[in-house]
C-alpha positions as CSV (number, residue, x, y, z in Angstrom):
1,M,76.2,99.6,94.9
2,Y,76.7,96.1,93.8
3,Y,79.0,97.1,91.1
4,L,81.9,97.9,93.3
5,L,82.1,94.7,94.7
6,K,83.5,93.2,91.7
7,T,85.7,96.2,91.0
8,R,89.6,95.3,91.6
9,I,91.0,98.4,94.4
10,I,94.4,99.2,94.8
11,Y,96.3,101.1,97.4
12,T,99.1,104.0,96.4
13,R,102.1,103.9,98.5
14,H,101.1,106.9,100.3
15,C,98.0,105.3,101.2
16,L,99.6,102.3,102.5
17,R,101.6,104.9,104.9
18,R,98.6,106.6,106.1
19,I,96.8,102.9,106.6
20,K,99.9,102.1,108.8
21,E,99.9,105.7,110.5
22,R,96.2,105.7,111.5
23,R,95.3,102.1,112.0
24,V,92.9,101.5,109.2
25,S,92.4,97.8,108.4
26,I,91.6,97.1,104.4
27,S,88.5,95.8,105.7
28,D,87.5,99.2,107.1
29,I,88.5,100.8,103.4
30,Q,86.4,98.5,101.5
31,E,83.2,98.9,103.9
32,A,83.6,102.4,103.6
33,I,83.8,102.5,99.3
34,E,81.0,99.9,99.6
35,H,79.0,101.5,102.1
36,P,79.7,104.9,102.8
37,V,77.4,107.2,105.3
38,Q,78.5,110.0,103.2
39,L,79.7,110.2,99.7
40,V,81.3,113.4,98.4
41,Y,83.1,114.1,95.0
42,D,86.2,116.8,94.7
43,T,85.7,118.9,92.3
44,W,89.2,119.9,92.2
45,N,91.4,116.7,91.9
46,E,88.4,114.8,90.4
47,V,88.0,112.3,93.4
48,Y,85.6,110.6,95.5
49,I,85.6,110.9,99.1
50,A,84.0,108.0,100.9
51,V,82.9,108.7,104.9
52,S,82.7,105.6,106.8
53,I,80.3,105.1,109.8
54,K,83.8,104.7,112.1
55,G,84.3,108.2,110.7
56,I,87.4,107.5,108.1
57,A,87.2,109.3,105.2
58,I,88.7,107.5,101.8
59,V,90.0,108.9,98.9
60,Y,89.8,107.3,95.7
61,A,89.2,107.3,91.9
62,F,87.9,105.2,89.2
63,H,90.3,104.2,86.5
64,G,88.4,101.7,84.1
65,N,88.3,98.4,85.6
66,Y,89.8,99.5,88.7
67,I,89.8,101.7,91.9
68,E,92.8,103.4,93.0
69,V,92.5,104.8,96.7
70,L,94.7,107.6,97.1
71,T,94.7,108.3,100.8
72,V,92.8,107.6,104.2
73,L,92.0,110.8,106.0
74,G,90.8,110.8,109.6
75,K,87.5,112.5,110.8
76,R,89.0,115.6,112.0
77,E,91.4,115.7,108.8
78,Y,88.5,115.0,106.9
79,E,86.1,118.1,108.8
80,A,88.9,120.7,108.6
81,L,89.1,120.1,104.9
82,A,85.4,120.4,104.2
83,S,84.7,123.3,106.4
84,K,87.8,125.0,105.0
85,Y,86.5,124.7,101.3
86,G,83.0,123.8,101.6
87,R,80.7,123.5,98.3
88,S,83.2,125.3,96.4
89,R,85.1,122.3,96.4
90,Y,83.4,119.4,97.6
91,K,79.8,118.7,96.4
92,V,78.0,115.7,98.3
93,I,76.2,112.9,96.5
94,Y,74.4,111.7,99.2
């Protein structure tokens, strides 16, 4: 995903709180966005979810020339959402 390397990433206040709560580093977030082990599209909110090798899920949206990171989910939170709504909401890209 070379095109993401030159894209500016911004973080919402909500996301910054979750980063602190969940003890996730900015480099973990960048790694997940640039090299996800799974990429999912949330059709309800029109956002992407990148799942990292460490099991964290990064919820983000594209806005022209930047990416806005909305929140960070732990592995259990993401799995609970995925099992609750499944394919009716989430489309696995890879």
